[in-house]
C-alpha positions in Angstrom: 77.8 116.3 86.0 80.1 116.0 89.0 80.9 119.0 91.2 83.3 121.3 89.4 86.2 123.3 90.6 84.8 126.5 89.1 82.4 129.0 90.5 82.0 129.7 94.1 83.3 126.3 95.2 86.5 126.7 93.3 89.5 126.3 95.5 87.7 126.6 98.8 89.6 125.1 101.7 88.1 122.5 104.0 88.5 122.1 107.7 89.6 125.6 108.5 91.5 126.0 105.2 94.8 124.7 106.5 95.3 122.9 103.2 93.7 125.1 100.4 92.9 123.3 97.2 94.2 124.1 93.7 92.6 127.3 92.6 91.6 127.5 88.9 93.5 130.0 86.8 91.7 132.9 85.3 91.8 133.3 81.5 92.7 136.7 80.0 91.0 138.3 77.0 93.5 137.0 74.4 92.9 133.4 75.6 89.2 133.9 75.6 89.4 135.0 71.9 91.5 132.0 71.0 89.3 129.5 72.9 86.2 131.1 71.3 87.8 130.6 67.8 88.3 126.9 68.7 84.7 126.3 69.8 82.8 128.8 67.6 85.0 129.0 64.5 85.1 126.6 61.6 87.4 124.2 63.5 90.3 124.7 61.2 91.9 127.7 62.8 94.1 127.2 65.9 94.5 130.0 68.4 97.2 132.5 67.7 100.6 131.6 69.2 101.4 133.2 72.6 104.0 135.8 72.0 104.1 137.7 75.3 107.0 135.7 76.7 106.9 133.8 79.9 103.6 134.2 81.8 103.8 136.3 85.0 101.7 136.7 88.1 100.5 140.0 86.7 98.8 138.5 83.7 98.2 134.8 84.7 97.3 132.7 87.6 98.3 133.8 91.1 100.1 130.7 92.4 99.3 129.4 95.8 102.4 128.9 98.0 102.0 126.0 100.4 104.0 126.0 103.6 105.4 122.8 105.0 103.2 121.3 107.7 104.4 120.3 111.1 103.8 116.6 110.3 106.0 116.9 107.2 108.9 118.2 109.3 108.5 115.4 111.8 108.4 112.7 109.1 111.6 114.1 107.5 113.3 114.3 110.9 112.4 110.7 111.7 113.7 109.5 108.3 116.9 111.4 108.8 117.5 110.1 112.3 116.8 106.5 111.3 119.3 106.5 108.5 121.6 109.3 109.2 124.8 107.4 108.6 123.6 105.9 105.3 122.3 109.2 104.0 125.6 110.9 104.8 127.5 108.2 103.0 125.2 108.5 100.0 125.6 112.3 99.9 129.4 112.0 100.0 129.3 109.4 97.1 127.0 111.7 95.1 129.3 114.7 95.7 132.3 112.8 94.6 130.5 111.7 91.4 129.6 115.3 90.8 133.2 116.4 91.2 134.4 113.7 88.7 131.7 114.8 86.2 132.8 118.4 86.5 136.4 117.5 85.8 135.3 115.5 82.7 133.2 118.5 81.5 136.0 120.9 82.1 134.2 122.9 84.9 136.3 124.7 87.4 133.6 125.1 90.0 131.9 121.7 90.6 128.7 121.5 92.6 129.4 121.4 96.3 128.1 118.8 98.6 125.6 121.2 100.1 124.0 121.6 96.7 123.4 117.9 96.1 120.0 116.7 97.1 119.6 112.9 97.2 116.1 111.8 96.5 115.1 108.2 97.2 112.2 106.9 95.1 109.7 104.2 95.8 109.8 100.9 93.9 106.7 101.8 91.9 106.2 104.9 89.8 103.6 107.3 91.4 100.9 109.0 89.3 98.5 111.4 90.8 95.0 111.8 89.2 92.9 114.9 89.5 89.2 114.7 88.7 87.8 117.4 86.5 84.4 117.7 84.7 83.3 114.0 84.1 80.0 112.4 83.1 77.8 110.8 85.8 79.9 110.5 89.0 83.5 111.6 88.7 84.7 109.0 91.2 83.6 106.2 89.0 86.2 107.1 86.4 89.2 106.8 88.7 89.0 103.1 88.8 88.3 102.9 85.1 91.3 105.0 84.2 93.6 102.7 86.4 92.1 99.6 84.7 92.5 100.9 81.1 96.1 102.0 82.0 96.9 98.5 83.4 95.4 96.9 80.3 97.3 99.1 77.9 100.7 98.8 79.6 100.5 95.2 80.8 101.5 96.3 84.3 100.0 95.7 87.7 98.6 99.1 88.9 97.8 99.9 92.5 94.9 102.2 92.8 95.1 104.1 96.1 92.1 106.3 96.9 92.5 108.3 100.1 89.5 110.6 99.8 86.0 111.2 101.1 86.8 110.0 104.6 88.1 106.5 103.6 91.1 104.8 102.1 90.9 101.9 99.6 93.7 100.1 97.9 93.1 97.9 94.8 95.5 95.9 92.6 94.4 96.1 89.0 95.7 94.1 86.0 93.0 94.8 83.4 92.8 91.1 82.9 92.5 88.3 85.5 92.6 89.6 89.1 96.0 89.3 90.7 96.5 86.6 93.3 97.0 88.7 96.4 95.6 88.4 99.9 94.0 91.3 101.8 95.7 93.1 104.6 94.3 94.2 108.0 96.7 97.1 108.3 98.0 99.8 106.0 101.7 98.8 106.3 100.9 95.3 105.1 99.0 96.8 102.1 102.0 99.0 101.2 104.3 96.0 101.4 102.0 94.2 98.9 102.2 97.2 96.6 106.0 97.3 96.9 106.2 93.6 96.0 103.5 93.4 93.3 102.8 96.8 91.6 104.8 98.5 88.9 102.8 101.7 89.2 100.7 103.5 91.8 97.7 105.7 90.8 96.9 107.9 93.7 93.8 110.0 94.3 93.4 112.3 97.3 90.9 114.9 98.4 90.9 118.2 96.4 92.3 120.1 99.4 95.3 117.8 99.6 96.2 117.9 95.9 98.6 120.9 96.0 100.7 119.1 98.7 101.7 116.5 96.2 102.8 118.8 93.4 106.4 119.1 94.5 106.9 115.6 95.7 109.9 114.2 93.8 108.3 110.7 93.9 105.4 111.8 91.7 106.3 111.2 88.1 103.0 112.2 86.4 99.9 114.2 87.1 96.8 113.3 85.1 93.6 115.3 84.8 90.5 113.2 84.0 88.0 115.2 82.0 84.9 114.7 79.9 84.6 115.8 76.2 81.8 118.4 76.3 82.7 122.1 75.9 82.4 122.9 79.6 84.7 120.1 80.5 87.3 121.0 77.9 87.5 124.6 79.2 87.6 123.6 82.8 90.3 121.0 82.2 92.4 123.6 80.3 92.1 126.0 83.2 93.0 123.2 85.7 96.1 122.1 83.8 97.2 125.7 83.4 96.9 126.2 87.2 99.0 123.1 87.8 101.6 124.2 85.3 101.8 127.6 87.0 102.2 126.0 90.4 105.0 123.7 89.1 106.8 126.7 87.6 106.8 128.4 91.0 108.2 125.2 92.7 110.8 124.2 90.1 113.5 126.5 88.6 113.7 124.5 85.3 110.6 123.8 83.3 111.8 120.3 82.6 111.8 119.5 86.3 108.7 118.3 88.1 106.2 115.6 87.0 104.9 115.1 83.5 101.4 116.5 82.8 98.6 114.6 81.0 94.9 115.1 80.2 92.8 112.0 79.7 89.5 112.4 77.9 87.0 109.9 79.4 83.4 108.9 78.7 83.0 109.9 75.1 82.8 108.3 71.7 85.8 108.4 69.4 84.7 111.3 67.3 83.7 113.5 70.2 86.9 112.5 72.1 89.1 113.3 69.1 87.5 116.7 68.8 88.1 117.5 72.5 91.7 116.2 72.2 92.3 118.5 69.2 90.9 121.6 71.0 92.9 120.9 74.2 96.1 120.2 72.3 95.8 123.5 70.4 95.1 125.4 73.6 98.0 123.9 75.7 100.5 124.2 72.8 99.6 127.9 72.4 99.5 129.0 76.1 101.4 126.5 78.1 105.2 126.1 77.7 105.4 122.8 79.5 104.6 119.8 77.3 101.2 118.3 78.1 100.1 114.9 76.7 96.5 114.6 75.6 95.2 111.0 75.5 91.8 109.4 74.8 90.7 107.2 77.6 87.8 104.8 78.1 84.4 105.6 76.6 82.5 103.6 79.2 83.0 102.0 82.6 83.8 98.3 82.4 86.6 97.9 85.0 87.7 94.3 85.4 90.7 92.5 87.0 90.4 94.3 90.4 91.5 92.9 93.7 90.9 94.9 96.9 93.7 94.4 99.5 92.9 97.1 102.0 90.2 99.4 103.2 89.8 101.8 106.1 87.3 104.3 107.3 90.0 107.0 107.6 91.4 108.9 104.7 95.2 108.6 105.2 97.3 111.5 104.0 98.7 111.0 100.5 102.2 112.2 101.6 102.3 109.5 104.4 101.4 106.8 101.8 104.3 107.9 99.6 106.6 108.1 102.6 105.7 104.5 103.5 106.5 103.3 100.0 109.8 105.2 100.0 110.7 103.7 103.4 110.0 100.2 102.1 112.2 100.7 99.1 115.0 102.0 101.4 114.6 99.2 103.9 114.7 96.5 101.2 117.7 98.0 99.6 119.5 98.1 103.0 118.6 94.5 103.9 119.4 92.9 100.6 122.8 91.3 100.8 125.1 91.0 97.9 124.8 87.7 96.1 127.6 85.3 96.9 128.3 82.5 94.4 130.2 79.6 95.9 132.5 77.9 93.4 134.3 74.5 93.7 135.9 72.1 91.2 133.5 69.7 89.4 134.2 66.0 89.4 133.2 64.4 86.1 132.7 61.1 87.8 130.3 62.6 90.3 128.3 64.1 87.4 128.1 60.7 85.6 127.1 59.0 88.9 124.2 61.5 89.3 123.0 60.9 85.8 123.0 57.1 86.3 121.2 57.4 89.6 118.5 59.6 88.1 118.1 57.2 85.2 117.5 54.3 87.6 114.6 55.9 89.4 111.4 55.7 87.4 108.7 58.2 87.9 106.0 57.0 90.3 102.6 58.6 90.5 101.4 59.4 94.0 98.2 57.5 94.9 95.0 59.6 94.5 94.1 59.1 98.1 96.9 61.4 99.2 95.6 64.4 97.3 94.1 67.1 99.5 90.5 68.1 98.9 90.6 71.9 99.3 87.1 72.5 98.3 86.0 72.5 102.0 89.1 73.9 103.4 88.4 76.5 106.2 91.0 78.7 104.5 88.6 79.6 101.7 87.4 83.1 102.4 83.6 83.4 102.5 83.7 87.2 102.4 80.5 89.2 103.1 78.2 86.1 102.8 79.7 84.8 106.1 78.2 87.8 107.9 74.6 87.0 107.0 73.0 84.0 108.5 71.7 81.5 105.9 73.5 82.9 102.9 76.0 80.6 101.2 78.6 82.1 98.8 78.8 81.1 95.2 81.5 81.5 92.7 79.6 83.5 90.0 80.4 87.2 89.7 78.8 90.0 87.6 81.5 91.2 85.2 79.9 94.7 85.2 79.9 95.1 88.9 83.3 94.2 90.5 83.2 94.0 94.2 79.7 92.7 94.5 79.6 89.2 96.0 76.8 86.6 95.3 75.2 84.0 97.4 72.1 81.8 97.8 69.9 80.9 100.7 68.1 77.6 101.6 65.2 78.5 99.3 67.5 79.0 96.4 67.1 82.8 96.1 70.0 84.9 94.9 71.6 87.4 97.2 73.9 90.3 96.2 76.2 91.8 98.8 78.5 94.9 98.7 80.4 97.0 101.2 80.6 100.8 100.8 84.2 100.6 102.1 85.1 98.5 99.1 84.1 101.1 96.6 82.3 104.5 96.7 79.8 103.3 94.1 78.7 100.2 96.0 75.0 101.0 95.7 75.2 101.6 92.0 77.0 98.3 91.5 74.3 96.4 93.4 71.7 97.7 91.0 73.9 96.9 88.0 74.4 93.3 89.4 70.7 92.9 90.0 69.9 93.9 86.4 72.6 91.6 85.1 71.3 88.7 87.1 67.8 89.3 85.8 69.0 89.3 82.2 71.3 86.2 82.6 69.0 84.1 84.8 69.3 81.0 82.5 73.1 81.2 82.6 73.0 81.5 86.5 70.7 78.5 86.8 73.0 76.3 84.8 76.2 77.5 86.6 74.8 77.3 90.2 72.9 74.2 91.1 71.7 75.7 94.4 69.9 78.5 92.6 66.1 78.1 92.0 63.7 79.6 89.5 62.0 82.7 91.0 58.3 82.5 91.9 55.9 82.9 88.9 53.5 85.1 91.0 53.8 88.6 89.5 53.1 90.1 93.0 56.0 88.3 94.6 59.4 89.7 94.9 61.5 87.8 92.4 64.6 89.9 92.0 67.9 89.2 93.8 68.0 90.5 97.3 70.5 93.3 97.8 72.6 93.8 100.9 74.7 96.9 101.5 77.1 97.0 104.5 78.7 100.1 105.9 81.1 101.2 108.6 79.3 104.5 108.6 75.6 103.6 108.6 74.5 107.2 109.4 75.4 108.2 105.8 72.9 105.7 104.5 69.8 107.0 106.3 68.1 108.1 103.1 68.2 104.5 101.9 66.6 102.9 105.0 63.1 102.8 103.3 64.3 101.2 100.1 64.4 97.5 99.4 68.1 97.4 99.9 68.9 95.7 103.2 71.3 97.9 105.2 73.8 96.6 107.8 76.2 98.4 110.2 79.6 96.8 110.2 81.7 96.8 113.3 84.8 95.0 114.6 84.6 93.4 118.1 87.1 91.7 120.3 86.0 88.3 121.7 88.5 86.4 123.9 91.5 88.1 122.3 90.2 87.5 118.8 89.0 90.4 116.6 85.8 89.5 114.7 83.6 91.4 112.2 79.9 91.5 112.7 77.0 93.0 110.6 73.9 94.4 112.4 70.7 94.7 110.3 69.3 98.3 110.2 66.1 98.0 108.2 
């Protein structure tokens, strides 16, 4: 079980508590009776409808008020300064439209310009995911949820994880990986998201989640939960807390992001039972609509392309601001399409047809075709950092992000970087097991691979290499068979290169 938000850790702030996390809502006696009926009754009786009117702070969750930080004010001031004239023009246009609408509706007191708030949205819809009780490691399910969402919708989803002291951005299709090159800086990665992705799935540290609740760019908040009883109760309390926080921020219940709970890591029967219990609970005690969906039963994420990684956890609000600024800039720079028209000469058209008919198609000689197999533009990836290891094309479908290579003796090597994914070590072991089970397939697919030694005392499994920008966090693994490397960027003659230093 992953760490929960309940108990003594629930809602505790980090780094001085300047950004307190979402605190779980307490459950009163009536709700406990209803939830007990759901879990301990015969399953056919739903909890009694909530008849006490709108929940108040006296009976329900004390809502945490978050003050705007100094950085937020600076960001808004910079945006206003950079586009003051444009924003003023847009507000005037919006106010005029409100006045016309008021006249059409017969209102005598139309909304004044001061009451109009113009909100600019990014090109892609932003969805924030919150991790609840989940089986195994909770962080594994964030990528799986994004993958299953991309597969179901047919969209390109950008998974942005700014948590646990690092930032990783992946483009996910749920099918074949998208053809996109990586970026060395965050701005380039945001531009790729703006141009490629239809939706952004954002995960941040628990202490930063409340800061995203009132962002107008966030269209949906999804809680990922398991299907056992503890997970169902915890996810209900978490969604109730988020609902109370949204009510405190928005005057109308229909305002604010949509709410969703996704049941992950369970078979269909168990997931349906959890969905039924959650649906009855939210319908009875939460006025805001909450969608309950059944997610993936197991982890099989595919179609993932990493385009950016950093050893710093960038602020989620800054990432959204960057996408908004890109949408604004592109809109400002896009000129109106101008279509040039001129009279068409029928004789000219007939002449072009005749000219094209007199030119037979001629195949180019084969000698002029470029051989790109040995092009230096082909990215060798992590294999280029280890002397004597040559990259191969085969990949383990169950361990995305793990690269494969062979040495001069034909031994298989598996390579991963903990900046690519938080579960890099687990994926290395998954890839090693997969390679052992599919050795015959690998031998046929890769001519440079050799049959392992038949000596039972010899090490015949694939060699595993784990690279890290923070090697101190891997000290407990130094005595294992996994070969550890410290990654660093060095500048040589004006060129920035990446090197890997062996640790064990």
